[in-house]
C-alpha positions in Angstrom: -65.3 97.5 -66.0 -68.3 97.2 -68.4 -66.8 99.9 -70.6 -63.5 98.2 -70.6 -65.0 94.9 -71.6 -67.1 96.4 -74.4 -64.1 98.1 -75.8 -62.3 94.9 -75.8 -64.9 92.9 -77.4 -65.5 95.5 -80.2 -62.0 96.1 -81.1 -61.1 92.3 -81.0 -64.1 91.7 -83.3 -62.8 94.3 -85.7 -59.2 92.8 -85.7 -60.7 89.4 -86.6 -62.6 90.8 -89.4 -59.6 92.5 -90.6 -57.4 89.3 -90.6 -60.2 87.3 -92.2 -60.2 89.9 -95.0 -63.9 90.9 -94.4 -62.6 94.4 -93.7 -59.7 95.4 -95.7 -56.9 97.7 -94.4 -55.0 99.6 -97.0 -51.6 98.4 -97.9 -49.9 95.0 -98.4 -51.8 92.0 -97.0 -50.2 91.4 -93.5 -51.9 88.0 -93.3 -49.7 86.3 -96.0 -47.1 85.7 -93.4 -49.6 83.2 -91.8 -51.1 81.6 -94.9 -47.8 81.4 -96.8 -44.7 81.6 -94.5 -46.1 80.0 -91.3 -48.1 77.4 -93.1 -45.0 76.5 -95.2 -42.9 76.1 -92.0 -45.8 74.1 -90.5 -45.6 71.6 -93.5 -41.9 71.2 -92.8 -42.1 70.9 -89.1 -44.7 68.2 -89.4 -42.1 66.0 -91.0 -39.9 66.1 -87.9 -37.3 68.6 -88.9 -36.7 72.5 -88.7 -36.7 74.5 -92.0 -33.0 74.1 -92.6 -33.0 75.4 -96.1 -35.2 78.6 -95.4 -33.2 81.6 -94.4 -36.4 83.5 -93.2 -36.5 80.9 -90.2 -34.8 83.0 -87.7 -36.4 81.9 -84.5 -35.4 79.8 -81.5 -36.5 76.1 -81.4 -39.5 76.6 -79.3 -41.0 78.8 -82.1 -42.0 75.5 -83.6 -44.7 75.1 -81.0 -46.3 78.4 -82.1 -46.2 77.5 -85.7 -47.7 74.0 -85.1 -50.3 75.3 -82.5 -53.1 75.5 -85.2 -53.1 71.8 -85.4 -54.9 72.0 -82.1 -58.0 73.3 -84.0 -58.3 70.7 -86.7 -61.9 71.9 -87.7 -60.3 75.1 -89.0 -57.9 75.8 -91.8 -54.5 76.8 -90.7 -54.8 80.6 -91.0 -58.2 80.8 -89.3 -56.9 78.5 -86.5 -53.9 80.7 -86.0 -56.0 83.9 -85.9 -58.3 82.2 -83.2 -55.2 81.3 -81.1 -53.9 84.8 -81.4 -57.2 86.1 -80.0 -57.0 83.6 -77.1 -53.6 84.9 -76.4 -54.7 88.4 -76.5 -57.7 87.4 -74.1 -55.4 85.6 -71.7 -53.2 88.8 -71.4 -56.2 90.9 -70.8 -57.5 88.5 -68.2 -54.1 88.4 -66.4 -53.9 92.2 -66.2 -57.5 92.4 -64.9 -56.8 89.7 -62.3 -53.6 91.5 -61.1 -55.6 94.8 -60.9 -57.9 93.4 -58.3 -55.1 93.2 -55.7 -54.3 95.8 -53.2 -52.2 98.5 -54.6 -52.7 97.8 -58.2 -54.5 99.5 -61.0 -56.6 98.9 -64.2 -54.4 101.3 -66.1 -52.4 98.4 -67.4 -55.5 96.7 -68.8 -56.7 99.9 -70.4 -53.4 100.3 -72.1 -53.5 96.7 -73.4 -57.1 97.1 -74.6 -56.1 100.2 -76.6 -52.7 99.3 -77.6 -53.2 96.0 -79.4 -55.9 97.4 -81.9 -53.7 100.3 -82.6 -51.3 98.1 -84.3 -54.0 96.9 -86.7 -54.2 93.4 -88.2 -50.5 92.9 -87.8 -51.1 92.1 -84.1 -53.1 88.8 -85.0 -51.0 88.0 -88.0 -47.9 87.3 -86.1 -47.1 84.9 -83.3 -45.7 87.7 -81.1 -48.9 87.9 -79.2 -48.3 84.4 -78.0 -44.8 85.2 -76.7 -46.0 88.4 -75.1 -48.7 86.4 -73.2 -45.8 84.3 -71.7 -43.9 87.3 -70.8 -46.7 89.0 -69.1 -47.6 85.9 -67.1 -43.9 85.7 -66.1 -43.7 89.2 -64.8 -46.9 89.1 -62.9 -45.9 85.7 -61.2 -42.3 86.9 -60.7 -43.2 89.2 -57.9 -43.8 86.3 -55.5 -42.6 83.3 -57.5 -39.0 84.0 -58.8 -38.5 80.5 -60.0 -41.8 80.7 -62.1 -40.6 83.9 -63.5 -37.3 82.2 -64.5 -39.0 79.1 -66.1 -41.4 81.3 -68.1 -38.7 83.7 -69.1 -36.6 80.9 -70.5 -39.5 79.4 -72.4 -40.4 82.8 -73.9 -36.7 83.3 -74.9 -36.8 80.0 -76.8 -39.9 81.2 -78.4 -38.4 84.6 -79.6 -35.4 85.5 -77.8 -36.2 88.9 -76.3 -38.1 87.6 -73.1 -34.6 86.7 -71.7 -34.5 90.4 -70.8 -37.2 89.9 -68.3 -34.5 88.7 -66.0 -32.8 92.2 -66.0 -33.7 92.6 -62.2 -34.6 89.1 -61.3 -33.0 87.4 -58.3 -30.6 84.5 -58.6 -33.3 81.8 -58.0 -35.0 83.0 -61.3 -31.7 82.8 -63.3 -31.1 79.3 -61.9 -34.6 78.2 -63.0 -34.2 79.9 -66.4 -30.9 78.0 -67.0 -32.3 74.7 -66.0 -35.5 75.1 -68.1 -33.7 76.4 -71.2 -31.0 73.6 -71.0 -33.6 70.9 -70.7 -35.8 72.2 -73.5 -32.8 72.8 -75.8 -31.8 69.1 -75.2 -35.2 67.8 -76.1 -35.4 70.0 -79.3 -31.9 68.9 -80.4 -32.8 65.2 -79.9 -36.2 65.4 -81.5 -35.4 67.4 -84.7 -32.4 68.3 -86.6 -31.6 71.9 -87.3 -32.8 73.4 -83.8 -29.8 75.9 -83.9 -29.9 76.8 -87.6 -31.6 80.2 -86.6 -28.4 81.5 -85.1 -26.7 81.7 -88.7 -29.7 83.2 -90.4 -30.1 85.9 -87.7 -26.6 86.9 -87.7 -26.6 87.7 -91.5 -29.5 90.2 -91.4 -28.9 93.8 -92.5 -30.6 97.1 -91.9 -34.5 97.0 -92.1 -36.3 100.0 -93.7 -38.2 100.6 -90.5 -35.2 100.7 -88.1 -33.7 103.7 -86.6 -30.5 103.3 -88.4 -32.5 103.1 -91.7 -33.3 106.8 -91.5 -29.8 107.5 -92.6 -30.4 105.8 -95.8 -33.9 107.1 -96.3 -32.3 110.7 -96.3 -29.2 109.5 -98.2 -31.4 108.3 -101.1 -32.3 111.9 -101.8 -28.6 113.0 -101.7 -27.4 110.5 -104.3 -26.7 107.3 -102.4 -26.7 104.5 -104.7 -28.2 101.7 -102.8 -31.5 99.6 -103.2 -34.5 98.3 -101.2 -34.9 94.5 -101.3 -36.6 91.7 -99.6 -33.9 90.0 -97.8 -34.0 87.4 -95.0 -37.6 87.8 -94.7 -37.8 91.6 -94.3 -37.4 94.8 -96.6 -33.9 96.0 -96.0 -31.4 98.4 -97.4 -28.5 96.9 -99.4 -25.6 98.8 -100.7 -22.7 101.0 -99.7 -22.3 101.7 -96.0 -25.1 99.3 -95.0 -22.8 97.1 -93.1 -21.2 100.1 -91.3 -24.6 101.2 -90.1 -25.6 97.8 -89.1 -22.5 97.5 -87.1 -22.9 100.8 -85.5 -26.6 99.6 -84.5 -25.2 96.6 -82.8 -22.6 98.8 -81.0 -25.5 101.1 -79.8 -27.2 97.9 -78.6 -24.1 96.8 -76.7 -23.8 100.4 -75.2 -27.4 100.2 -74.0 -26.8 96.7 -72.4 -23.7 98.2 -70.7 -25.9 100.9 -69.2 -28.3 98.2 -68.0 -25.3 96.3 -66.3 -24.1 99.6 -64.5 -27.6 100.2 -63.4 -28.0 96.6 -62.2 -24.8 97.1 -60.1 -25.7 100.5 -58.7 -29.5 99.9 -58.0 -30.3 99.5 -54.3 -34.0 100.5 -53.8 -36.6 98.0 -55.0 -40.4 98.1 -55.0 -43.0 95.7 -56.3 -42.9 97.1 -59.7 -39.1 97.2 -60.2 -39.1 93.9 -61.8 -41.4 95.0 -64.6 -40.0 98.5 -64.9 -36.5 96.9 -65.5 -37.8 94.5 -68.1 -39.8 97.2 -70.0 -36.6 99.5 -70.1 -34.4 96.6 -71.2 -36.8 95.4 -74.1 -37.3 99.2 -75.1 -33.6 99.8 -75.4 -33.2 96.6 -77.4 -36.2 97.3 -79.7 -35.1 101.0 -80.4 -31.5 100.2 -81.1 -32.2 97.0 -83.1 -31.2 96.7 -86.8 -34.9 95.7 -87.4 -37.9 97.2 -85.9 -40.8 95.3 -87.3 -44.3 96.5 -86.4 -45.0 93.4 -84.4 -42.2 94.3 -81.9 -44.6 97.0 -80.5 -46.7 94.3 -79.1 -43.9 93.4 -76.8 -43.6 96.9 -75.6 -47.4 97.4 -75.1 -47.5 94.2 -73.1 -44.6 95.1 -70.8 -45.9 98.6 -70.5 -49.3 97.4 -69.4 -47.6 95.3 -66.5 -45.7 98.3 -65.3 -49.0 100.3 -65.2 -50.6 97.6 -63.1 -48.6 98.9 -60.2 -50.0 102.2 -58.9 -47.6 105.3 -59.2 -45.4 103.5 -61.6 -42.5 105.5 -62.8 -43.0 104.2 -66.3 -46.3 106.0 -67.1 -44.8 108.5 -69.5 -42.7 106.2 -71.6 -45.7 103.6 -71.5 -48.0 106.2 -73.2 -45.2 107.2 -75.6 -45.2 103.6 -76.6 -48.9 103.8 -77.1 -48.5 106.6 -79.3 -45.8 105.0 -81.4 -48.1 102.0 -81.9 -50.8 104.2 -83.6 -48.1 105.8 -85.9 -46.8 102.2 -86.5 -50.2 101.3 -88.1 -49.9 104.3 -90.4 -46.3 103.4 -91.3 -47.3 99.7 -91.9 -49.4 98.5 -93.6 -51.4 101.7 -94.5 -48.6 103.8 -96.1 -45.9 101.3 -96.3 -45.3 102.0 -100.0 -44.3 105.4 -99.0 -41.7 104.1 -96.5 -40.1 102.0 -99.2 -40.1 104.8 -101.6 -38.4 107.1 -99.0 -40.7 110.0 -100.0 -41.5 112.8 -97.6 -44.5 111.0 -96.0 -42.7 107.8 -95.3 -39.6 109.5 -93.8 -41.9 111.7 -91.6 -43.7 108.8 -90.3 -40.4 106.8 -89.5 -38.9 110.0 -87.8 -42.2 110.3 -85.6 -42.4 106.6 -84.8 -38.7 106.1 -84.1 -38.4 109.4 -82.3 -41.2 108.5 -79.9 -39.3 105.2 -79.2 -36.1 107.0 -78.8 -37.7 109.5 -76.3 -39.4 106.7 -74.5 -36.1 104.8 -74.1 -34.4 107.9 -72.6 -37.3 108.6 -70.4 -37.5 105.0 -69.1 -33.8 104.9 -68.4 -33.9 108.2 -66.5 -37.0 107.0 -64.5 -35.6 103.6 -63.6 -32.3 105.1 -62.4 -34.0 107.7 -60.2 -36.5 105.3 -58.7 -33.8 102.7 -57.8 -30.3 104.3 -57.4 -29.8 106.1 -54.2 -28.3 109.6 -54.4 -24.8 109.5 -52.8 -24.6 112.1 -50.0 -21.8 114.6 -50.6 -18.8 114.7 -48.3 -18.9 117.3 -45.6 -16.1 119.2 -47.0 -18.0 119.5 -50.4 -21.2 120.7 -48.5 -19.3 123.4 -46.7 -17.5 124.5 -50.0 -21.0 124.7 -51.8 -22.5 126.7 -48.8 -19.6 129.1 -48.7 -19.7 129.8 -52.5 -23.4 130.5 -52.2 -23.0 132.9 -49.4 -20.1 134.6 -51.2 -22.1 135.2 -54.3 
């Protein structure tokens, strides 16, 4: 425990020094999103409206709470207040994982994964509000084992912060879904009544293209060396490929996501065996599939996966150990890909393409592994009919 606390303290001090620019990580300044974009949204939100004219605002209405949260620390400037709140969210997740590990049948493996996983992502972890969303998701899963309604309410709130926590309900009971529907409906009504533009994010998100770090982007990174005439450009708040066949690849990515969700539906209908960790295993697998097949894989998305993987490892003998550590490895490669050598990724040179192949390959292998392990641990093997058993025994004897 002392060693774990010491590593947490040292790594988080280093992260704070990085985002405060005392220590400078090579590559683009990842803190500009906070000091420029977030603070710009903050000024608009303070007037009582959502950023209606800003296409980079692609978040559900509750995201306004995260953007406005530094106002709770008026003695600090906006960016410093945001970084302190990110540290508090990080500490909250660590505390929840340690608290859960103290119960019978639980392990500190989840806390260890979190302690190492967040700093592996570098200053990006504290320069985005995804840590706050992940804290809500971790609390929801840990509470959901005994309190399904709490799971539903927190999952709905998380989904209104950044969409993906709705996948926490992949294996949740009906009570959780009902609580989620009530919470989401009430919150959306309040947001719509208080400020115009609460649903503007739907249009902005729909029009996104293929981001340069995504799985589908590998096609264009290779195609640029074969004469493809496209370009890389800042578009809708991220660096994306624009040009011939980009809409086709984006459509195929969405189709792959739909196929992954179809598999989840089949699994949900076939699953019969459940354990205390099945809820977390299903949520981790669902978010992993969504992230890997998405048109956009921003570095901060790995924070979601590290948090959910940590919850899985809280339960002893979790089937998700292998994909969890693959995600941990992918987090380390992500730091190299962004921000350290992001210029190589944008240029599609051999180093940038190699980093993306390794990072996205790790995520793809982790996705397949998680699906297989979730299926094997929850779907019973159907016994063969007597006639088939006899036929197989006879064929073996004949051979």
